[in-house]
C-alpha positions, 0 to 999 in steps of 0.5 A: 092713897090720898091720905099719903098725898095729903101727908106728902103736901104737908111735909113740903110745906116745911121743907127746903125750896130744892126739897119742896120742887122736888116734891112737886116733879113727884106728886104731879102727874101733868104739865097743868099740875106742874105749872099751877103748884110750882106758881102757888109755892111761892119758891123763885126758881134760880138757876141754882135752884133748879141745879139742885132740883135736876141733880136729885131727879138724875140720882134718884127715881124721879119722873121723867116726863114731868122733868122734861116739863120743868126743864123747858117751864123754867127755860121759858122764863124771862131772864133765865138761861140752862148750864151745861150741867142742867143740859147733861142732868136733863138729858140723863133724867128725861131719858127713857124707861118711858122713851125710845131710843129715838125719843131719847135723841129727839129731846136731845135735839130739843135741848140742844136749842134751849141751850146756848153752849151745846157741845161735845159734853152735851154729847157726852152726857147723851151717849152715857145716858144711852149706855146706862139707860138703853144698851150699848148698841143703841150707843154706838148707832147714835154715835156713828149718826151724829159724831160728825156734828161734834169733835169726839174726844177722850171722854167721848170714846171712854164712854163708849168703850166701858160696858161692851162684852166682846173684845172686837167691840173695844178693839174696834172703837179703840182703832177709830180712837187712834185714827183721829188722833185721841190719846188714851189713858188708864181708863181706856186701857181699862175698858180693854183689860175688862173685857179680856180678863171677862172673856178669860183672855188673861195673856191678852190683859197682861199684854195691855197691863205692859202696854200701860207700863211701857207708855209710862202710865200707871195702872190704878186699882180697876186694873188690877181688880179687873186681872184678879177677876179674870184669874178667878174665871180660869181658877187661879185664885192664889194668883189673884191673891199675888196680885194684891202683894204686885199692885203694892209694890207699884204703889197701887194699893187695893181697896175693898173691890180688890180685896172682894174681888180676891175673896169671891175668887175663894168663895168660888173655889170653897176655900173658906179659910182662905176667904176668913184669913182675907177678910181679916188682912182687910180690916188690919188694912182698915178696910171695912167689910161691905155688903158686897163682901157679906153677899159673898159668904152668903151665896156659899152658904146658900149654895151649901143650904146653911142657914145657921151660919148664914143668920150668924153672918147676918147678925155680924153684919148687923153688929158691924154697922154694915147695912144689907143690901136687896141682893143680902136679903134675897139670898137670906129670904130664898134660904128661909124658903128652902127651909119654910116648915111650921116651926120656922116662926118659933125658931125666930126667923119668921115667914119666908112670905112675911119677910119677902112683902115687908122688903118689896114695900120698902124698896117701893117706899124707897122709891127703889123701883128696880130693885124692887122688880128684880126682889119680885121676879126672884120671889116668884 
């Protein structure tokens, strides 16, 4: 551990200023260590630099408590001011795998005192954070407790509408939105289409689609992808494929996610002939199959205990330059486990335990702790 920390410090000495400060946030564990390391680093903490650091922390597994301390430390410096983006970023990264909802809201109130212009964008950042890191219920409760201090806008409601599992919840916010005179857009409607499709209420989803067109709005690729997924859930993969043609007629061209939704439907129906045709069509349109596409194949091969074709598909991924993600590896590893025998290593597949441990260590080294935890429990 000491050797590893020493090597990290050595690399920081020749790193870019933003990388150096981000590294300090990662290797220090107390406010005192943080302050001392920042002072001895010789890095000038400009507004732009702090912005860059918080962006990195926001999109990585940064240390939330140290990030909050860094935010407060820079805010106390003479002549320094936090921008609205920094407010949003700090809100997102200080959240809470280590904080409760109450502590998160308390932190938000502290940020409002530090930032001169604390507006609806900051409130939206808080709600987005709660939706992503806590639960939709927590976000809803905080919204109702604080909404009178702000003026909710379209983005506020679009954040709150995403992620609900029941139509009642979405319809409730949609009603409040209309009562407040906030005009809906395609993103708003997509939340409603999504929840209807996931609930297998495909007729209601199509009515929303008609309403979108009646308002002279254009359904986007997300709208159609939701419809395709809903058709798959009610066992109509062919109609899902027809949606690909329909959306083109309306000037909306399917992306990889839309094709993946159709592929998923045919995989569930175990119609691999249609799946192969769709992948070929996908490639002919200039779209590259991604890890999600291949994972759909791996899922089918896993169900049928087909180790050979799984390995062929994995090698195809490598040839195509498509990097497997955690789910890809877990499908293969669990399939290997079914075939764990003395001659597995001789056949070139390797030990299940060894492969699993390597994947787990790799995820930890990359800082992907959530995926490592998922890998660990799936492996258990």
